[in-house]
C-alpha positions as semicolon CSV with decimal commas, in nm:
position;residue;x (nm);y (nm);z (nm)
1;M;1,916;-7,171;5,089
2;Y;1,939;-7,340;4,748
3;F;1,562;-7,331;4,707
4;Q;1,553;-6,957;4,781
5;I;1,818;-6,898;4,513
6;F;1,624;-7,115;4,268
7;L;1,304;-6,926;4,349
8;L;1,476;-6,589;4,299
9;L;1,623;-6,690;3,962
10;T;1,284;-6,822;3,847
11;A;1,122;-6,495;3,953
12;I;1,380;-6,300;3,750
13;L;1,308;-6,517;3,444
14;L;0,934;-6,465;3,484
15;A;0,975;-6,089;3,536
16;T;1,179;-6,069;3,214
17;Q;0,914;-6,258;3,017
18;L;0,640;-6,037;3,161
19;Y;0,838;-5,723;3,080
20;F;0,857;-5,815;2,712
21;F;0,495;-5,927;2,698
22;V;0,333;-5,642;2,891
23;G;0,558;-5,381;2,729
24;S;0,479;-5,495;2,375
25;L;0,108;-5,538;2,447
26;F;0,087;-5,192;2,603
27;Y;0,270;-5,035;2,308
28;A;0,074;-5,217;2,035
29;K;-0,273;-5,183;2,188
30;I;-0,257;-4,856;2,385
31;W;0,047;-4,633;2,340
32;Y;0,077;-4,649;1,961
33;P;-0,293;-4,631;1,862
34;F;-0,399;-4,373;2,124
35;V;-0,088;-4,159;2,176
36;I;0,140;-4,180;1,874
37;K;-0,102;-4,244;1,588
38;P;-0,321;-3,933;1,650
39;K;-0,007;-3,721;1,621
40;L;0,082;-3,887;1,291
41;E;-0,260;-3,811;1,145
42;K;-0,192;-3,440;1,194
43;T;0,133;-3,447;0,996
44;T;0,109;-3,348;0,630
45;A;0,471;-3,303;0,517
46;L;0,607;-3,586;0,306
47;P;0,981;-3,527;0,247
48;S;1,173;-3,672;-0,045
49;A;1,266;-4,034;0,018
50;H;1,507;-4,289;-0,120
51;V;1,389;-4,649;-0,088
52;M;1,674;-4,900;-0,115
53;V;1,619;-5,271;-0,171
54;P;1,929;-5,496;-0,177
55;L;1,882;-5,802;-0,397
56;K;2,050;-6,138;-0,439
57;G;1,893;-6,414;-0,643
58;L;1,555;-6,450;-0,811
59;S;1,227;-6,591;-0,682
60;D;0,881;-6,636;-0,828
61;R;0,746;-6,357;-0,607
62;L;1,025;-6,107;-0,662
63;E;0,873;-5,912;-0,951
64;G;0,546;-5,866;-0,763
65;V;0,733;-5,747;-0,453
66;L;0,942;-5,495;-0,647
67;R;0,642;-5,360;-0,837
68;R;0,468;-5,293;-0,507
69;Y;0,767;-5,084;-0,399
70;A;0,765;-4,905;-0,735
71;E;0,392;-4,824;-0,725
72;Q;0,360;-4,667;-0,381
73;D;0,078;-4,421;-0,321
74;Y;0,316;-4,155;-0,189
75;E;0,230;-3,791;-0,244
76;G;0,590;-3,678;-0,200
77;T;0,875;-3,766;-0,434
78;Y;1,063;-4,087;-0,390
79;R;1,337;-4,280;-0,562
80;L;1,360;-4,659;-0,562
81;T;1,703;-4,815;-0,600
82;L;1,738;-5,187;-0,659
83;S;2,091;-5,298;-0,587
84;T;2,264;-5,617;-0,701
85;E;2,621;-5,738;-0,663
86;S;2,694;-5,798;-1,032
87;E;2,549;-5,848;-1,378
88;Q;2,562;-6,222;-1,312
89;D;2,298;-6,198;-1,041
90;P;1,983;-6,387;-1,153
91;A;1,774;-6,078;-1,072
92;H;1,977;-5,854;-1,306
93;A;1,750;-5,884;-1,611
94;L;1,434;-5,824;-1,408
95;V;1,580;-5,517;-1,239
96;Q;1,699;-5,374;-1,569
97;R;1,350;-5,416;-1,711
98;L;1,188;-5,241;-1,415
99;A;1,442;-4,957;-1,432
100;N;1,346;-4,903;-1,795
101;E;0,974;-4,917;-1,714
102;Y;0,960;-4,671;-1,421
103;D;1,118;-4,325;-1,421
104;H;1,192;-4,330;-1,048
105;V;1,339;-4,682;-1,039
106;H;1,717;-4,718;-1,067
107;H;1,956;-5,008;-1,074
108;V;2,293;-5,004;-0,900
109;I;2,560;-5,272;-0,937
110;A;2,747;-5,253;-0,609
111;G;3,019;-5,512;-0,670
112;L;3,125;-5,810;-0,459
113;A;3,166;-5,749;-0,087
114;T;3,520;-5,790;0,044
115;T;3,513;-5,628;0,390
116;C;3,144;-5,645;0,487
117;G;2,821;-5,834;0,434
118;Q;2,693;-5,843;0,076
119;K;2,368;-5,682;0,188
120;N;2,567;-5,397;0,341
121;Q;2,765;-5,366;0,020
122;N;2,448;-5,341;-0,188
123;L;2,301;-5,078;0,043
124;L;2,623;-4,877;0,037
125;G;2,610;-4,879;-0,342
126;A;2,256;-4,744;-0,335
127;I;2,352;-4,475;-0,082
128;E;2,647;-4,359;-0,291
129;A;2,412;-4,317;-0,588
130;D;2,168;-4,102;-0,386
131;E;2,087;-3,754;-0,519
132;G;2,013;-3,561;-0,202
133;S;1,704;-3,734;-0,062
134;D;1,582;-3,619;0,280
135;I;1,507;-3,967;0,410
136;F;1,668;-4,307;0,363
137;V;1,433;-4,606;0,364
138;F;1,571;-4,960;0,382
139;A;1,356;-5,253;0,275
140;D;1,383;-5,625;0,204
141;A;1,295;-5,816;-0,111
142;D;1,069;-6,066;0,066
143;A;0,816;-5,820;0,214
144;H;0,494;-5,749;0,024
145;A;0,432;-5,377;0,075
146;G;0,082;-5,233;0,054
147;P;0,013;-4,908;-0,137
148;T;0,043;-4,691;0,178
149;W;0,352;-4,865;0,316
150;L;0,593;-4,581;0,241
151;T;0,360;-4,308;0,366
152;H;0,303;-4,484;0,698
153;L;0,672;-4,561;0,741
154;I;0,780;-4,201;0,680
155;K;0,509;-4,012;0,870
156;P;0,663;-4,070;1,217
157;L;0,979;-3,889;1,105
158;N;0,780;-3,565;1,090
159;L;0,769;-3,575;1,471
160;G;1,135;-3,474;1,492
161;E;1,474;-3,468;1,323
162;N;1,609;-3,748;1,544
163;V;1,324;-3,993;1,489
164;V;1,372;-4,336;1,333
165;S;1,075;-4,554;1,238
166;T;1,070;-4,927;1,183
167;G;0,827;-5,201;1,090
168;L;0,795;-5,531;1,271
169;P;0,934;-5,858;1,133
170;Y;0,656;-6,096;1,226
171;C;0,569;-6,347;0,954
172;V;0,233;-6,485;0,850
173;L;0,219;-6,858;0,788
174;S;0,280;-6,999;0,440
175;D;0,225;-7,346;0,585
176;T;0,128;-7,495;0,920
177;G;0,432;-7,726;0,941
178;L;0,651;-7,705;1,250
179;S;0,935;-7,514;1,079
180;H;0,694;-7,246;0,955
181;V;0,524;-7,214;1,294
182;L;0,865;-7,185;1,464
183;Q;0,976;-6,909;1,227
184;A;0,647;-6,724;1,279
185;S;0,675;-6,753;1,657
186;L;1,038;-6,641;1,666
187;T;0,966;-6,338;1,447
188;A;0,670;-6,257;1,674
189;F;0,911;-6,267;1,968
190;Q;1,149;-6,037;1,778
191;A;0,858;-5,797;1,722
192;K;0,777;-5,816;2,093
193;V;1,136;-5,721;2,179
194;I;1,133;-5,429;1,931
195;M;0,817;-5,283;2,086
196;S;0,924;-5,334;2,447
197;A;1,303;-5,295;2,451
198;G;1,386;-5,140;2,112
199;A;1,558;-5,251;1,790
200;T;1,536;-5,177;1,419
201;W;1,436;-5,421;1,149
202;G;1,617;-5,400;0,814
203;G;1,303;-5,505;0,626
204;A;1,138;-5,167;0,686
205;T;1,331;-4,879;0,845
206;A;1,322;-4,505;0,774
207;I;1,582;-4,259;0,900
208;W;1,660;-3,896;0,825
209;R;1,962;-3,868;0,599
210;S;2,115;-3,614;0,840
211;T;2,081;-3,860;1,131
212;F;2,224;-4,144;0,921
213;E;2,527;-3,932;0,835
214;E;2,574;-3,802;1,190
215;L;2,585;-4,160;1,318
216;K;2,836;-4,250;1,043
217;V;2,638;-4,563;0,968
218;A;2,788;-4,605;0,622
219;D;3,141;-4,621;0,766
220;Y;3,034;-4,890;1,011
221;W;2,850;-5,089;0,746
222;K;3,172;-5,105;0,542
223;V;3,328;-5,340;0,798
224;T;3,030;-5,523;0,951
225;S;2,819;-5,820;0,845
226;V;2,466;-5,694;0,910
227;D;2,272;-5,371;0,855
228;D;1,990;-5,326;1,106
229;I;2,147;-5,450;1,429
230;S;2,472;-5,265;1,364
231;M;2,281;-4,941;1,295
232;Y;2,081;-4,980;1,614
233;K;2,406;-5,031;1,805
234;L;2,521;-4,690;1,681
235;M;2,186;-4,538;1,784
236;Q;2,228;-4,676;2,136
237;Q;2,583;-4,545;2,162
238;Y;2,462;-4,202;2,046
239;N;2,186;-4,197;2,308
240;L;2,429;-4,304;2,579
241;R;2,668;-4,020;2,488
242;N;2,380;-3,772;2,502
243;L;2,213;-3,918;2,807
244;F;2,209;-3,593;3,005
245;N;2,169;-3,326;2,736
246;G;1,826;-3,427;2,607
247;K;1,947;-3,494;2,253
248;R;1,859;-3,850;2,173
249;I;1,729;-4,061;1,885
250;K;1,370;-4,175;1,931
251;L;1,263;-4,506;1,778
252;I;0,900;-4,550;1,672
253;P;0,796;-4,906;1,582
254;I;0,484;-4,927;1,364
255;P;0,266;-5,228;1,460
256;D;0,013;-5,178;1,178
257;L;0,253;-5,109;0,891
258;D;0,099;-5,203;0,557
259;H;0,317;-5,499;0,461
260;T;0,323;-5,878;0,472
261;V;0,616;-6,114;0,523
262;R;0,557;-6,488;0,482
263;T;0,742;-6,776;0,641
264;Q;0,999;-6,933;0,410
265;C;1,173;-7,201;0,619
266;K;1,050;-7,528;0,467
267;D;1,224;-7,764;0,709
268;M;1,394;-7,767;1,047
269;S;1,738;-7,735;0,891
270;A;1,637;-7,410;0,721
271;V;1,479;-7,255;1,030
272;T;1,783;-7,355;1,237
273;R;2,026;-7,187;0,994
274;W;1,805;-6,877;0,982
275;F;1,771;-6,836;1,358
276;V;2,134;-6,918;1,439
277;R;2,227;-6,638;1,199
278;Q;1,997;-6,398;1,388
279;V;2,161;-6,501;1,713
280;F;2,505;-6,459;1,556
281;Y;2,432;-6,093;1,481
282;I;2,322;-6,030;1,839
283;K;2,635;-6,200;1,969
284;F;2,870;-5,967;1,782
285;Y;2,675;-5,640;1,775
286;R;2,469;-5,652;2,098
287;R;2,689;-5,877;2,307
288;P;2,541;-5,793;2,652
289;I;2,198;-5,890;2,519
290;W;2,344;-6,213;2,382
291;Y;2,495;-6,305;2,720
292;L;2,159;-6,245;2,888
293;A;1,981;-6,447;2,618
294;V;2,220;-6,743;2,647
295;W;2,192;-6,767;3,024
296;G;1,825;-6,674;3,033
297;N;1,725;-6,939;2,782
298;F;1,942;-7,196;2,959
299;G;1,754;-7,104;3,275
300;N;1,425;-7,147;3,090
301;F;1,539;-7,492;2,983
302;A;1,633;-7,593;3,336
303;V;1,316;-7,460;3,500
304;T;1,068;-7,583;3,238
305;T;1,226;-7,915;3,138
306;I;1,421;-8,046;3,439
307;A;1,264;-7,892;3,748
308;P;0,906;-8,024;3,692
309;F;1,028;-8,384;3,729
310;F;1,129;-8,310;4,087
311;I;0,761;-8,317;4,178
312;L;0,795;-8,697;4,166
313;A;1,077;-8,695;4,419
314;P;1,015;-8,858;4,759
315;S;1,149;-8,556;4,944
316;R;0,912;-8,269;5,021
317;E;1,194;-8,019;4,970
318;L;1,266;-8,149;4,620
319;Q;0,896;-8,148;4,537
320;L;0,894;-7,772;4,593
321;Y;1,135;-7,737;4,299
322;G;0,890;-7,932;4,085
323;I;0,595;-7,714;4,192
324;V;0,785;-7,397;4,104
325;G;0,896;-7,547;3,773
326;L;0,543;-7,649;3,675
327;S;0,407;-7,308;3,778
328;Y;0,668;-7,130;3,567
329;L;0,599;-7,365;3,274
330;L;0,229;-7,276;3,293
331;C;0,305;-6,902;3,297
332;L;0,547;-6,936;3,007
333;T;0,289;-7,131;2,807
334;V;0,030;-6,856;2,858
335;I;0,283;-6,588;2,757
336;N;0,386;-6,778;2,443
337;M;0,025;-6,833;2,342
338;S;-0,037;-6,462;2,392
339;L;0,189;-6,387;2,094
340;L;-0,127;-6,447;1,890
341;I;-0,258;-6,116;2,025
342;I;0,016;-5,896;1,881
343;R;0,089;-6,066;1,546
344;P;-0,108;-6,040;1,217
345;K;-0,412;-6,262;1,186
346;D;-0,370;-6,563;0,956
347;D;-0,437;-6,936;0,973
348;A;-0,247;-6,970;1,301
349;G;-0,526;-7,101;1,518
350;F;-0,498;-7,184;1,887
351;F;-0,393;-7,545;1,833
352;T;-0,147;-7,462;1,554
353;W;0,020;-7,203;1,772
354;G;0,020;-7,449;2,059
355;K;0,295;-7,644;1,884
356;I;0,549;-7,388;1,998
357;T;0,445;-7,328;2,359
358;V;0,744;-7,521;2,488
359;I;0,922;-7,631;2,169
360;G;0,992;-7,269;2,074
361;D;1,188;-7,200;2,393
362;L;1,377;-7,529;2,366
363;F;1,463;-7,450;2,005
364;A;1,578;-7,096;2,090
365;N;1,801;-7,235;2,365
366;F;1,947;-7,492;2,123
367;C;2,032;-7,218;1,868
368;L;2,181;-6,992;2,135
369;Q;2,409;-7,271;2,255
370;L;2,515;-7,339;1,895
371;S;2,623;-6,975;1,863
372;I;2,869;-6,988;2,155
373;P;3,176;-7,112;1,960
374;M;3,081;-6,941;1,633
375;N;3,287;-6,669;1,466
376;S;3,164;-6,729;1,111
377;F;2,841;-6,788;0,924
378;S;2,705;-6,833;0,572
379;W;2,426;-6,645;0,402
380;A;2,315;-6,674;0,040
381;K;2,614;-6,907;-0,025
382;I;2,864;-6,644;0,093
383;H;3,078;-6,729;0,396
384;Y;3,183;-6,459;0,644
385;K;3,433;-6,460;0,930
386;V;3,435;-6,185;1,193
387;D;3,655;-6,089;1,487
388;Y;3,546;-6,041;1,847
389;H;3,415;-5,690;1,776
390;G;3,209;-5,796;1,476
391;K;3,448;-5,662;1,211
392;V;3,447;-5,878;0,899
393;T;3,790;-6,036;0,850
394;E;3,719;-6,266;0,556
395;V;3,456;-6,298;0,283
396;I;3,445;-6,615;0,074
397;H;3,224;-6,599;-0,234
398;P;3,111;-6,923;-0,402
399;D;3,316;-7,039;-0,700
400;S;3,559;-6,752;-0,652
401;P;3,934;-6,805;-0,610
402;V;3,974;-6,453;-0,468
403;I;3,933;-6,412;-0,092
404;N;3,945;-6,062;0,049
405;P;4,128;-5,883;-0,232
406;P;4,261;-5,540;-0,131
407;L;4,012;-5,259;-0,173
408;P;4,079;-5,023;-0,464
409;E;4,155;-4,662;-0,383
410;S;3,832;-4,555;-0,553
411;S;3,538;-4,766;-0,657
412;T;3,302;-4,698;-0,942
413;L;2,935;-4,777;-0,910
414;E;2,758;-4,860;-1,231
415;E;2,409;-4,715;-1,235
416;T;2,139;-4,777;-1,495
417;H;1,863;-4,525;-1,544
418;K;1,570;-4,531;-1,775
C-alpha cells in the first residue's frame, strides 16, 4: 500500500516535470516559429509606445544599456522614460545627460516608495508622465537590448487588443562558477514555466494601454511589492471572470527576443538572496503555485536524495523504493540537462551545465523552505514588509528616520525634458 502511494506521488512529480519540459520545448521549437511567427511577419502597424525603465544605482554597464534602449530601430514613434527615486540616486547625472542628448528620452523623479515596492513607484511615476501612448513597455536596466528589440516585442500586440507579449528571463553566463550556473539554470526554468504555464517577465513586457487601464494595474502596483507577477495575477483573474464569454487576455512569450541578460550573482549568498526573493513574490501573489512548488520540491528532495539509498536495504520491498528513486533521479537529470536546448547559446557546455543536474533542485528546495516563515524581504537596501495578501505594510529606506509617512493628497512628479 505504501509503495503504491510512493509510486503514484513519484509519477505525479515526473508528469509535472515533463509537462513543463515538453510544453516549453513544443512552444519554443514548433508553435512559436511555425504558427505565431509567420503571423507576426504579416503585421505592419507599429503603434506609439512608451518604454519605461526603472532605475536604482549605477553600474559600469548602465550607460550602454540605456543607450541601446534609446537607439532602437523602431519605425513607429516611441518615448523612453528613465525613472529614479530622487536626485540623490547615483544614476541621476547619467539620466539627465541622456535626457538632454535624445529628444525622445525623458527623466522622471518618482519619489521614495511608502506603500509599494520602489520599482513599482518608479514605474508609476513614468506612467503618470505618459502623453497618450498606445502601448506600455516595461524593461529592466540589466538587459542589453538589440536594435530590433522593441519592434519584436510590440509586433505580437497587433494580433489583438487583448494581447500581452513578454520576453524570457534566461541569463547567459558571465562566469562558470557555481553561483552563476545556478542563476542561469533557475532563470532557464523560469523561462520554461513562462512558455508552458504562463507568466510575464518585468524585464521585457508590452501591453496595450487600454488593457493596462482595464485591469487597473496601476492601482494594484500602488500597494504591492513587485510589478510583473502582480500584473500577471490580475490577468489571470480577468481571464477567470471571462472564462465563458470568449473575452480573455492572450499572453505571447517571445523565445528569440533580441536581448541579452547576464548572470550577476557572484557568490552563493547573492544567488540565495536573489532566488528567495523570487520565491517570496510567488508566495504572496501566486500562492497556490507556491504551495505546489514547496511540496513538489520537497517531494523531489525525498525521491532523489533519500529514496535511492533504499536500494542498499536488505529487504526486497525497500529496494523497490530505491529503484524508483534512482529511475526518477535519472529522468530528472535528463530533463535538467535539456534546459540547454531552450536557452541562449553561450559557454555553458555539457559538463558546466552538469553542475546543476541535482544541485539545482536541492538549492530550489532550500530556498522554498526558507520562504515559509517570511513576510518581509530586502531589495536594493530597502526593506519591505507585507501582509498575507501581499499588500505592503511597511517600507524602510536606508539611512532614513521616516517609515511609512502618510501619503500626500496629491503628489507632484518632477520631469526633465531636453
